[in-house]
Backbone as CSV, one residue per row, in Angstrom:
resi,resn,N_x,N_y,N_z,CA_x,CA_y,CA_z,C_x,C_y,C_z
1,UNK,0.855,-1.201,0.000,0.000,0.000,0.000,0.886,1.243,0.000
2,UNK,0.592,2.191,-0.895,1.403,3.398,-0.989,1.121,4.328,0.173
3,UNK,2.128,5.124,0.520,1.994,6.057,1.636,1.013,7.159,1.273
4,UNK,0.248,7.672,2.245,-0.654,8.784,1.956,0.159,10.006,1.551
5,UNK,-0.409,10.823,0.705,0.299,12.012,0.245,-0.654,13.186,0.162
6,UNK,-0.087,14.382,0.038,-0.896,15.580,-0.122,-1.654,15.503,-1.446
7,UNK,-2.930,15.897,-1.474,-3.692,15.853,-2.725,-3.130,16.830,-3.754
8,UNK,-3.244,16.442,-5.012,-2.622,17.195,-6.101,-3.632,17.537,-7.182
9,UNK,-3.590,18.797,-7.633,-4.380,19.232,-8.787,-3.447,19.418,-9.973
10,UNK,-3.761,18.755,-11.087,-3.043,18.990,-12.344,-3.785,20.090,-13.089
11,UNK,-3.055,21.104,-13.535,-3.668,22.303,-14.114,-3.135,22.520,-15.527
12,UNK,-4.047,22.736,-16.466,-3.683,22.886,-17.877,-4.445,24.070,-18.471
13,UNK,-3.772,24.855,-19.321,-4.476,25.836,-20.140,-4.474,25.310,-21.571
14,UNK,-5.544,25.584,-22.320,-5.662,24.968,-23.638,-6.480,25.815,-24.604
15,UNK,-6.184,25.608,-25.873,-7.032,26.106,-26.957,-6.747,25.249,-28.185
16,UNK,-7.783,24.636,-28.733,-7.673,23.814,-29.945,-6.525,22.803,-29.835
17,UNK,-6.561,22.029,-28.759,-5.476,21.084,-28.475,-5.909,19.633,-28.629
18,UNK,-6.967,19.374,-29.370,-7.529,18.028,-29.439,-6.534,16.983,-29.923
19,UNK,-5.637,17.362,-30.819,-4.724,16.389,-31.412,-3.768,15.776,-30.403
20,UNK,-3.437,16.500,-29.339,-2.436,16.021,-28.385,-2.953,15.865,-26.962
21,UNK,-4.136,16.340,-26.707,-4.606,16.434,-25.334,-4.784,15.077,-24.655
22,UNK,-5.271,14.085,-25.369,-5.570,12.810,-24.722,-4.320,12.186,-24.105
23,UNK,-3.196,12.220,-24.821,-1.947,11.658,-24.293,-1.487,12.430,-23.064
24,UNK,-1.667,13.745,-23.085,-1.315,14.575,-21.930,-2.141,14.176,-20.719
25,UNK,-3.447,14.081,-20.888,-4.339,13.756,-19.781,-4.087,12.344,-19.253
26,UNK,-3.788,11.406,-20.152,-3.529,10.030,-19.729,-2.324,9.953,-18.801
27,UNK,-1.350,10.842,-19.003,-0.141,10.819,-18.174,-0.378,11.427,-16.787
28,UNK,-1.569,11.992,-16.581,-1.891,12.649,-15.308,-2.856,11.837,-14.461
29,UNK,-2.958,10.544,-14.730,-3.944,9.737,-14.006,-3.633,9.568,-12.530
30,UNK,-2.447,9.984,-12.086,-2.090,9.901,-10.669,-2.558,11.119,-9.888
31,UNK,-2.992,12.180,-10.578,-3.440,13.401,-9.901,-4.834,13.198,-9.319
32,UNK,-5.158,13.954,-8.269,-6.461,13.843,-7.625,-7.542,14.581,-8.389
33,UNK,-7.138,15.555,-9.181,-8.078,16.221,-10.087,-7.292,16.839,-11.224
34,UNK,-7.988,17.042,-12.329,-7.405,17.734,-13.477,-8.308,18.911,-13.811
35,UNK,-7.714,20.083,-13.888,-8.445,21.302,-14.235,-7.930,21.795,-15.574
36,UNK,-8.814,21.966,-16.524,-8.433,22.496,-17.831,-9.164,23.808,-18.063
37,UNK,-8.385,24.865,-18.281,-8.960,26.177,-18.587,-8.847,26.403,-20.090
38,UNK,-9.988,26.500,-20.741,-10.042,26.607,-22.195,-10.327,28.052,-22.607
39,UNK,-9.611,28.499,-23.647,-9.793,29.890,-24.093,-10.383,29.948,-25.497
40,UNK,-11.511,29.249,-25.684,-12.248,29.386,-26.932,-11.946,28.348,-27.986
41,UNK,-11.727,27.103,-27.589,-11.455,26.048,-28.567,-12.638,25.851,-29.512
42,UNK,-12.315,25.565,-30.771,-13.344,25.260,-31.754,-13.281,23.794,-32.184
43,UNK,-12.348,23.029,-31.609,-12.270,21.598,-31.907,-12.836,20.814,-30.720
44,UNK,-12.401,19.587,-30.532,-12.967,18.721,-29.491,-12.215,18.776,-28.168
45,UNK,-11.468,19.833,-27.948,-10.659,19.933,-26.725,-11.482,19.727,-25.466
46,UNK,-12.561,20.442,-25.336,-13.356,20.370,-24.102,-13.988,18.987,-23.927
47,UNK,-14.460,18.406,-25.027,-15.089,17.085,-24.946,-14.078,16.013,-24.529
48,UNK,-12.875,16.077,-25.084,-11.829,15.118,-24.718,-11.467,15.256,-23.250
49,UNK,-11.369,16.492,-22.785,-11.022,16.735,-21.383,-12.084,16.169,-20.453
50,UNK,-13.333,16.420,-20.768,-14.413,15.914,-19.906,-14.457,14.387,-19.925
51,UNK,-14.187,13.796,-21.078,-14.188,12.336,-21.175,-13.112,11.714,-20.295
52,UNK,-12.029,12.448,-20.070,-10.941,11.988,-19.208,-11.161,12.376,-17.747
53,UNK,-12.318,12.965,-17.461,-12.638,13.310,-16.083,-12.154,14.665,-15.630
54,UNK,-11.677,15.483,-16.552,-11.192,16.814,-16.182,-12.350,17.773,-15.945
55,UNK,-12.124,18.732,-15.080,-13.091,19.809,-14.858,-12.725,20.940,-15.815
56,UNK,-13.632,21.320,-16.688,-13.354,22.304,-17.730,-13.936,23.656,-17.353
57,UNK,-13.108,24.678,-17.449,-13.516,26.050,-17.149,-13.170,26.911,-18.359
58,UNK,-14.072,27.751,-18.777,-13.820,28.617,-19.923,-13.397,30.008,-19.452
59,UNK,-12.331,30.510,-20.070,-11.810,31.832,-19.725,-11.161,32.437,-20.959
60,UNK,-11.567,33.648,-21.315,-10.946,34.339,-22.440,-9.461,34.526,-22.166
61,UNK,-8.673,34.569,-23.231,-7.225,34.616,-23.122,-6.750,35.872,-22.399
62,UNK,-5.859,35.649,-21.403,-5.336,36.741,-20.579,-3.847,36.990,-20.807
63,UNK,-3.198,36.143,-21.619,-1.740,36.129,-21.693,-1.244,34.910,-20.927
64,UNK,-0.083,34.390,-21.295,0.363,33.110,-20.739,0.448,33.110,-19.215
65,UNK,1.167,34.082,-18.643,1.305,34.110,-17.187,-0.020,34.278,-16.470
66,UNK,-0.787,35.314,-16.786,-2.083,35.498,-16.133,-3.053,34.333,-16.336
67,UNK,-3.036,33.719,-17.536,-3.937,32.603,-17.795,-3.579,31.410,-16.898
68,UNK,-2.282,31.144,-16.763,-1.862,30.027,-15.919,-2.149,30.306,-14.442
69,UNK,-1.971,31.542,-14.018,-2.271,31.861,-12.630,-3.771,31.772,-12.363
70,UNK,-4.572,32.185,-13.327,-6.020,32.022,-13.195,-6.364,30.544,-13.019
71,UNK,-5.732,29.690,-13.832,-6.001,28.258,-13.750,-5.613,27.694,-12.394
72,UNK,-4.476,28.132,-11.868,-4.037,27.690,-10.538,-5.086,28.049,-9.491
73,UNK,-5.671,29.218,-9.646,-6.687,29.668,-8.693,-7.965,28.851,-8.733
74,UNK,-8.197,28.101,-9.803,-9.411,27.283,-9.918,-9.247,25.894,-9.289
75,UNK,-8.014,25.542,-8.939,-7.751,24.206,-8.395,-8.392,24.038,-7.017
76,UNK,-8.788,22.816,-6.697,-9.360,22.515,-5.389,-8.283,22.266,-4.337
77,UNK,-7.070,21.931,-4.783,-6.002,21.592,-3.857,-4.866,22.607,-3.963
78,UNK,-4.123,22.768,-2.873,-3.040,23.755,-2.855,-1.810,23.305,-3.628
79,UNK,-1.563,22.006,-3.662,-0.453,21.514,-4.476,-0.920,21.405,-5.919
80,UNK,-0.198,22.077,-6.831,-0.588,22.093,-8.237,0.587,21.677,-9.121
81,UNK,0.247,20.964,-10.171,1.207,20.584,-11.204,0.726,21.208,-12.499
82,UNK,1.510,22.101,-13.066,1.106,22.833,-14.268,1.852,22.287,-15.478
83,UNK,1.129,21.769,-16.458,1.772,21.324,-17.684,0.979,21.809,-18.887
84,UNK,1.624,21.768,-20.046,0.994,22.203,-21.285,0.386,21.012,-22.023
85,UNK,-0.468,21.297,-22.968,-1.183,20.223,-23.658,-0.272,19.356,-24.511
86,UNK,0.883,19.869,-24.916,1.803,19.056,-25.726,2.911,18.436,-24.872
87,UNK,2.670,18.347,-23.570,3.618,17.724,-22.657,2.999,16.480,-22.018
88,UNK,3.865,15.578,-21.578,3.423,14.375,-20.876,4.352,14.124,-19.700
89,UNK,3.777,13.676,-18.607,4.563,13.316,-17.429,5.052,11.884,-17.619
90,UNK,6.363,11.693,-17.602,6.904,10.344,-17.761,6.578,9.515,-16.520
91,UNK,6.546,8.189,-16.632,6.297,7.347,-15.451,7.290,7.612,-14.325
92,UNK,8.556,7.870,-14.673,9.573,8.145,-13.651,9.260,9.438,-12.903
93,UNK,8.854,10.455,-13.639,8.515,11.722,-12.991,7.261,11.574,-12.146
94,UNK,6.262,10.868,-12.635,5.039,10.649,-11.856,5.366,9.968,-10.536
95,UNK,6.263,8.971,-10.563,6.655,8.277,-9.332,7.379,9.225,-8.382
96,UNK,8.219,10.106,-8.912,8.935,11.079,-8.082,7.971,12.048,-7.411
97,UNK,6.966,12.491,-8.164,5.989,13.430,-7.613,5.175,12.772,-6.503
98,UNK,4.716,11.558,-6.746,3.944,10.847,-5.719,4.770,10.655,-4.446
99,UNK,6.015,10.247,-4.599,6.872,10.018,-3.433,7.143,11.314,-2.686
100,UNK,7.362,12.394,-3.417,7.677,13.672,-2.770,6.488,14.215,-1.994
101,UNK,5.295,14.090,-2.542,4.114,14.631,-1.868,3.705,13.803,-0.655
102,UNK,4.317,12.629,-0.485,4.074,11.847,0.728,4.821,12.444,1.913
103,UNK,5.910,13.174,1.614,6.695,13.828,2.671,7.466,14.982,2.042
104,UNK,6.782,16.089,1.724,7.432,17.195,1.005,8.618,17.785,1.770
105,UNK,9.710,18.002,1.040,10.901,18.642,1.611,10.874,20.151,1.418
106,UNK,9.957,20.635,0.597,9.863,22.056,0.310,8.504,22.369,-0.276
107,UNK,8.441,23.503,-0.998,7.159,23.932,-1.560,7.204,24.176,-3.072
108,UNK,8.399,24.165,-3.660,8.526,24.454,-5.089,9.534,23.479,-5.690
109,UNK,9.154,22.874,-6.828,9.997,21.863,-7.453,10.148,22.104,-8.947
110,UNK,11.303,21.712,-9.450,11.531,21.731,-10.883,12.041,20.365,-11.323
111,UNK,11.916,20.122,-12.619,12.408,18.866,-13.175,12.782,19.104,-14.635
112,UNK,13.529,18.167,-15.185,14.016,18.318,-16.554,12.883,18.152,-17.557
113,UNK,12.917,18.984,-18.572,11.980,18.845,-19.684,12.769,18.400,-20.905
114,UNK,12.317,17.289,-21.508,12.981,16.763,-22.700,12.168,17.156,-23.929
115,UNK,12.783,17.950,-24.795,12.086,18.507,-25.948,12.277,17.657,-27.201
116,UNK,11.168,17.347,-27.860,11.210,16.635,-29.135,11.140,17.657,-30.255
117,UNK,12.115,17.624,-31.140,12.208,18.625,-32.204,12.636,17.939,-33.493
118,UNK,11.900,18.174,-34.559,12.179,17.565,-35.862,12.299,16.046,-35.729
119,UNK,11.387,15.471,-34.944,11.308,14.023,-34.814,12.298,13.387,-33.867
120,UNK,13.024,14.182,-33.081,14.067,13.634,-32.212,14.045,14.316,-30.859
121,UNK,14.157,13.520,-29.788,14.282,14.109,-28.463,15.700,14.638,-28.289
122,UNK,15.825,15.920,-28.031,17.135,16.539,-27.852,17.689,16.184,-26.473
123,UNK,18.984,15.947,-26.412,19.630,15.557,-25.156,20.717,16.529,-24.726
124,UNK,20.893,17.609,-25.485,21.969,18.558,-25.203,21.492,19.967,-25.551
125,UNK,22.419,20.912,-25.576,22.119,22.272,-25.990,21.005,22.922,-25.191
126,UNK,20.123,23.632,-25.899,18.973,24.263,-25.258,17.867,23.263,-24.960
127,UNK,17.909,22.113,-25.636,16.800,21.169,-25.567,16.748,20.308,-24.328
128,UNK,17.864,20.203,-23.581,17.864,19.356,-22.389,19.028,19.751,-21.485
129,UNK,18.843,19.839,-20.158,17.666,19.393,-19.417,16.504,20.390,-19.330
130,UNK,16.709,21.652,-19.724,15.597,22.611,-19.772,14.779,22.572,-18.478
131,UNK,15.427,22.856,-17.351,14.783,22.766,-16.033,13.535,23.644,-15.958
132,UNK,12.441,23.050,-15.526,11.140,23.737,-15.514,10.479,23.625,-14.149
133,UNK,10.102,24.771,-13.570,9.348,24.781,-12.308,7.880,24.564,-12.635
134,UNK,7.337,23.453,-12.206,5.949,23.163,-12.549,5.134,22.623,-11.377
135,UNK,5.802,22.173,-10.327,5.096,21.619,-9.174,5.332,22.541,-7.986
136,UNK,4.241,23.053,-7.397,4.422,23.950,-6.258,3.161,24.025,-5.411
137,UNK,3.362,24.478,-4.190,2.254,24.790,-3.296,1.871,26.239,-3.579
138,UNK,0.619,26.457,-3.948,0.251,27.791,-4.420,0.270,28.861,-3.338
139,UNK,0.441,28.467,-2.094,0.613,29.457,-1.041,2.031,29.988,-0.961
140,UNK,2.946,29.379,-1.744,4.361,29.751,-1.663,4.964,30.115,-3.020
141,UNK,4.177,30.110,-4.071,4.674,30.449,-5.400,3.497,30.840,-6.286
142,UNK,3.816,31.504,-7.389,2.779,31.918,-8.333,3.419,32.144,-9.698
143,UNK,2.569,32.156,-10.732,3.051,32.466,-12.070,3.244,33.971,-12.213
144,UNK,4.261,34.365,-12.952,4.496,35.775,-13.235,3.411,36.299,-14.163
145,UNK,3.356,37.608,-14.291,2.353,38.239,-15.150,2.827,38.387,-16.594
146,UNK,3.958,37.800,-16.933,4.512,37.955,-18.280,3.576,37.366,-19.332
147,UNK,3.350,38.080,-20.430,2.477,37.564,-21.490,3.120,36.433,-22.288
148,UNK,4.460,36.289,-22.194,5.190,35.215,-22.852,6.427,34.923,-22.027
149,UNK,6.945,33.683,-22.129,8.077,33.245,-21.307,7.800,33.479,-19.832
150,UNK,6.599,33.127,-19.423,6.182,33.238,-18.029,7.014,32.297,-17.161
151,UNK,7.089,32.576,-15.878,7.852,31.736,-14.966,7.194,31.693,-13.602
152,UNK,7.514,30.652,-12.854,6.994,30.515,-11.493,7.884,31.314,-10.555
153,UNK,7.281,32.225,-9.815,8.012,33.091,-8.905,7.883,32.586,-7.467
154,UNK,8.977,32.614,-6.745,8.965,32.178,-5.350,10.167,32.759,-4.634
155,UNK,10.058,32.911,-3.323,11.183,33.339,-2.496,11.829,32.150,-1.788
156,UNK,11.335,30.961,-2.062,11.806,29.772,-1.366,12.771,28.959,-2.230
157,UNK,13.531,28.062,-1.612,14.431,27.204,-2.394,13.641,26.348,-3.378
158,UNK,14.220,26.131,-4.557,13.596,25.289,-5.573,14.326,23.949,-5.586
159,UNK,13.609,22.878,-5.308,14.189,21.541,-5.259,13.963,20.822,-6.586
160,UNK,14.766,19.796,-6.847,14.668,19.068,-8.112,14.161,17.645,-7.903
161,UNK,13.389,17.181,-8.875,12.868,15.823,-8.857,13.423,15.039,-10.046
162,UNK,13.562,13.738,-9.868,14.028,12.865,-10.936,12.893,12.569,-11.909
163,UNK,13.250,12.304,-13.152,12.251,12.005,-14.177,12.044,13.181,-15.108
164,UNK,11.622,12.900,-16.315,11.481,13.939,-17.340,10.028,14.301,-17.629
165,UNK,9.826,15.582,-17.902,8.585,16.051,-18.510,8.822,16.021,-20.011
166,UNK,8.042,15.253,-20.734,8.258,15.073,-22.160,7.475,16.105,-22.962
167,UNK,8.201,16.924,-23.700,7.575,17.939,-24.542,7.562,17.402,-25.963
168,UNK,6.376,17.039,-26.432,6.247,16.294,-27.680,5.418,17.056,-28.699
169,UNK,5.848,18.266,-29.002,5.108,19.086,-29.952,5.104,18.440,-31.329
170,UNK,3.933,18.373,-31.937,3.798,17.771,-33.268,3.723,18.829,-34.359
171,UNK,3.958,20.084,-34.011,3.825,21.144,-34.991,4.946,21.076,-36.024
172,UNK,4.658,21.565,-37.214,5.654,21.598,-38.282,6.687,22.674,-37.971
173,UNK,7.804,22.609,-38.698,8.839,23.617,-38.508,8.311,25.003,-38.860
174,UNK,7.488,25.078,-39.896,6.911,26.367,-40.289,6.026,26.928,-39.182
175,UNK,5.227,26.054,-38.567,4.348,26.490,-37.475,5.179,26.911,-36.253
176,UNK,6.250,26.186,-36.002,7.144,26.519,-34.888,7.749,27.910,-35.093
177,UNK,8.169,28.206,-36.315,8.760,29.513,-36.607,7.732,30.629,-36.456
178,UNK,6.495,30.360,-36.864,5.439,31.362,-36.695,5.245,31.693,-35.219
179,UNK,5.241,30.654,-34.379,5.068,30.865,-32.944,6.242,31.645,-32.364
180,UNK,7.463,31.317,-32.802,8.636,32.024,-32.305,8.609,33.489,-32.722
181,UNK,8.065,33.760,-33.893,7.964,35.153,-34.348,7.020,35.947,-33.449
182,UNK,5.917,35.306,-33.037,5.002,35.980,-32.111,5.693,36.225,-30.772
183,UNK,6.449,35.247,-30.315,7.139,35.383,-29.036,8.138,36.536,-29.062
184,UNK,8.910,36.652,-30.152,9.914,37.719,-30.199,9.256,39.098,-30.238
185,UNK,8.088,39.187,-30.863,7.361,40.461,-30.860,6.912,40.824,-29.453
186,UNK,6.373,39.853,-28.738,5.942,40.098,-27.356,7.125,40.450,-26.465
187,UNK,8.258,39.778,-26.671,9.446,40.077,-25.874,9.928,41.495,-26.133
188,UNK,9.921,41.907,-27.388,10.355,43.260,-27.736,9.442,44.296,-27.094
189,UNK,8.148,44.062,-27.158,7.202,45.005,-26.552,7.384,45.084,-25.041
190,UNK,7.664,43.941,-24.426,7.878,43.928,-22.982,9.155,44.691,-22.615
191,UNK,10.210,44.551,-23.416,11.457,45.261,-23.169,11.242,46.774,-23.203
192,UNK,10.525,47.223,-24.217,10.282,48.665,-24.355,9.411,49.175,-23.208
193,UNK,8.407,48.384,-22.829,7.530,48.786,-21.722,8.305,48.895,-20.416
194,UNK,9.374,48.091,-20.285,10.193,48.126,-19.065,11.271,49.203,-19.129
195,UNK,11.304,49.951,-20.230,12.267,51.038,-20.351,13.616,50.634,-20.902
196,UNK,13.739,49.410,-21.419,15.013,48.952,-21.983,15.194,49.507,-23.387
197,UNK,16.426,49.884,-23.702,16.773,50.350,-25.043,18.001,49.561,-25.494
198,UNK,17.812,48.427,-26.147,18.924,47.540,-26.488,19.945,48.185,-27.410
199,UNK,21.206,48.062,-27.043,22.286,48.630,-27.839,22.560,47.763,-29.060
200,UNK,23.136,48.384,-30.094,23.477,47.661,-31.316,24.448,46.525,-31.013
201,UNK,25.415,46.774,-30.147,26.408,45.756,-29.821,25.758,44.522,-29.208
202,UNK,24.779,44.732,-28.369,24.090,43.598,-27.741,23.289,42.820,-28.784
203,UNK,22.650,43.528,-29.689,21.865,42.870,-30.727,22.745,41.965,-31.586
204,UNK,23.979,42.418,-31.874,24.886,41.653,-32.715,25.592,40.529,-31.962
205,UNK,25.939,40.791,-30.698,26.722,39.811,-29.940,25.879,38.686,-29.362
206,UNK,24.638,38.990,-29.027,23.799,37.997,-28.350,23.658,36.682,-29.119
207,UNK,23.375,36.703,-30.422,23.241,35.426,-31.142,24.543,34.627,-31.172
208,UNK,25.673,35.324,-31.276,26.970,34.637,-31.330,27.266,33.955,-30.002
209,UNK,27.074,34.691,-28.917,27.318,34.139,-27.580,26.400,32.942,-27.343
210,UNK,25.167,33.076,-27.762,24.189,32.000,-27.573,24.600,30.742,-28.337
211,UNK,25.069,30.922,-29.571,25.459,29.765,-30.373,26.644,29.041,-29.744
212,UNK,27.650,29.780,-29.333,28.830,29.168,-28.705,28.433,28.417,-27.441
213,UNK,27.585,29.032,-26.639,27.177,28.416,-25.374,26.454,27.090,-25.600
214,UNK,25.443,27.096,-26.466,24.594,25.916,-26.587,25.112,24.882,-27.598
215,UNK,25.797,25.327,-28.653,26.254,24.364,-29.651,27.563,23.696,-29.238
216,UNK,28.458,24.454,-28.619,29.756,23.901,-28.243,29.846,23.567,-26.755
217,UNK,29.609,24.553,-25.885,29.765,24.323,-24.447,28.744,23.299,-23.946
218,UNK,27.496,23.436,-24.380,26.438,22.524,-23.938,26.255,21.338,-24.896
219,UNK,27.211,21.141,-25.823,27.294,19.950,-26.676,26.097,19.753,-27.597
220,UNK,25.497,20.840,-28.027,24.358,20.734,-28.922,24.678,20.040,-30.236
221,UNK,25.940,20.053,-30.644,26.323,19.401,-31.898,26.085,17.893,-31.862
222,UNK,25.979,17.318,-30.655,25.730,15.882,-30.538,24.296,15.503,-30.909
223,UNK,23.421,16.486,-31.027,22.029,16.221,-31.420,21.822,16.308,-32.924
224,UNK,22.913,16.365,-33.683,22.813,16.335,-35.130,22.101,17.540,-35.724
225,UNK,21.465,17.322,-36.880,20.779,18.410,-37.582,19.662,19.020,-36.728
226,UNK,18.808,18.208,-36.066,17.774,18.818,-35.222,18.359,19.757,-34.160
227,UNK,19.477,19.353,-33.552,20.101,20.204,-32.543,20.617,21.494,-33.136
228,UNK,21.238,21.414,-34.318,21.747,22.606,-34.988,20.615,23.561,-35.336
229,UNK,19.530,23.035,-35.909,18.407,23.889,-36.293,17.763,24.526,-35.070
230,UNK,17.592,23.745,-34.004,16.979,24.268,-32.775,17.785,25.431,-32.205
231,UNK,19.097,25.270,-32.158,19.953,26.324,-31.612,19.998,27.525,-32.547
232,UNK,20.047,27.275,-33.855,20.071,28.381,-34.813,18.818,29.238,-34.711
233,UNK,17.676,28.593,-34.517,16.433,29.351,-34.354,16.481,30.173,-33.066
234,UNK,17.043,29.609,-32.003,17.188,30.361,-30.762,18.070,31.592,-30.948
235,UNK,19.138,31.450,-31.738,20.018,32.588,-32.020,19.277,33.639,-32.848
236,UNK,18.517,33.168,-33.816,17.688,34.073,-34.627,16.722,34.839,-33.750
237,UNK,16.084,34.145,-32.822,15.133,34.797,-31.923,15.813,35.867,-31.078
238,UNK,17.013,35.550,-30.606,17.748,36.508,-29.781,18.027,37.790,-30.557
239,UNK,18.406,37.639,-31.826,18.646,38.812,-32.670,17.353,39.572,-32.934
240,UNK,16.278,38.834,-33.267,15.030,39.487,-33.658,14.383,40.268,-32.524
241,UNK,14.445,39.752,-31.308,13.780,40.484,-30.220,14.421,41.848,-30.011
242,UNK,15.755,41.926,-30.156,16.426,43.213,-30.021,16.186,44.089,-31.243
243,UNK,16.176,43.483,-32.429,15.914,44.247,-33.647,14.502,44.831,-33.630
244,UNK,13.536,44.042,-33.195,12.159,44.514,-33.117,12.015,45.626,-32.079
245,UNK,12.717,45.482,-30.966,12.675,46.527,-29.940,13.224,47.835,-30.477
246,UNK,14.338,47.753,-31.205,14.911,48.965,-31.802,13.964,49.544,-32.848
247,UNK,13.258,48.661,-33.569,12.316,49.137,-34.558,11.139,49.871,-33.920
248,UNK,10.687,49.376,-32.776,9.587,50.044,-32.052,10.014,51.450,-31.640
249,UNK,11.244,51.558,-31.121,11.740,52.863,-30.678,11.827,53.838,-31.840
250,UNK,12.327,53.378,-32.967,12.505,54.262,-34.125,11.175,54.715,-34.725
251,UNK,10.140,53.915,-34.534,8.832,54.257,-35.100,8.040,55.218,-34.219
252,UNK,8.555,55.493,-33.039,7.804,56.388,-32.135,8.217,57.832,-32.335
C-alpha cells in the first residue's frame, strides 16, 4: 500500500489542443483532479477533457502568465502541477511526484523537460535538461504576469525531482517559426515597456554568444541536424527580439 500524500491538482491551459490532449491527460492519471482552462477552442478539446474526467472552465485569453495563474486559482487543492497540452509526465517523474508529496521537503519543485524537435528528443544544448518549475504549493509560489516566457516566482528554495517532462510538440517547422515570431514580438514590446533600449552591440553579440554556449559548451552538436536547427532558431530569436525593440523605438 502506498503512503498517503498531499492531494494534487493537475492544471492545464488549452485552446484547440484536441490532437495532443488525450496523451497529456492520460499521463496525469495519478493526480487527484485535473483542471483544464479553455480559451475558446473550436475543436474537441473540451469534450476530450471531460471524457478523461477533467473539470473544464472557460476563460478568455489573458496572456500566458495570467492565464496560468487564473487556472491555478481554480484548483481545489493547494499543491498544483502545471503542464501544457503538448507535454506528458513520464512514469519516472510521476513516481517522483507521488513520493515527494508523501513527505514534502519544500514547496517548489523543478524537473528536466525533454524537448522533441524535428522528430528527435534533444539531449543537449537548449533542448535538455531545460529545467522547468511546474510543481508547487500555491501558497508559496505563483506564475508571473509575463504575457510570454512566463515563470513561477517564489522566495523559497527550488528543489529538483528525478524524471522527465516530455515535450512532444507535433507542430511543423513552419508552425514553430510562426510561434517564435510571435514570441519575439511580445518580448520586444515587454522590453520597451520596461524602459530597456537595447544597444546595437548587444543585438549583434547575443546570437553569437548563444550559439557558442549551446552548440559547443552545452554539446548541442551531438544532437545532429535537429540540434543545430533548434539552436540556430534560438540565435535568430535573440537577434530578432532586439531588432524589433529597436524598430519600435525608431517608429515612435
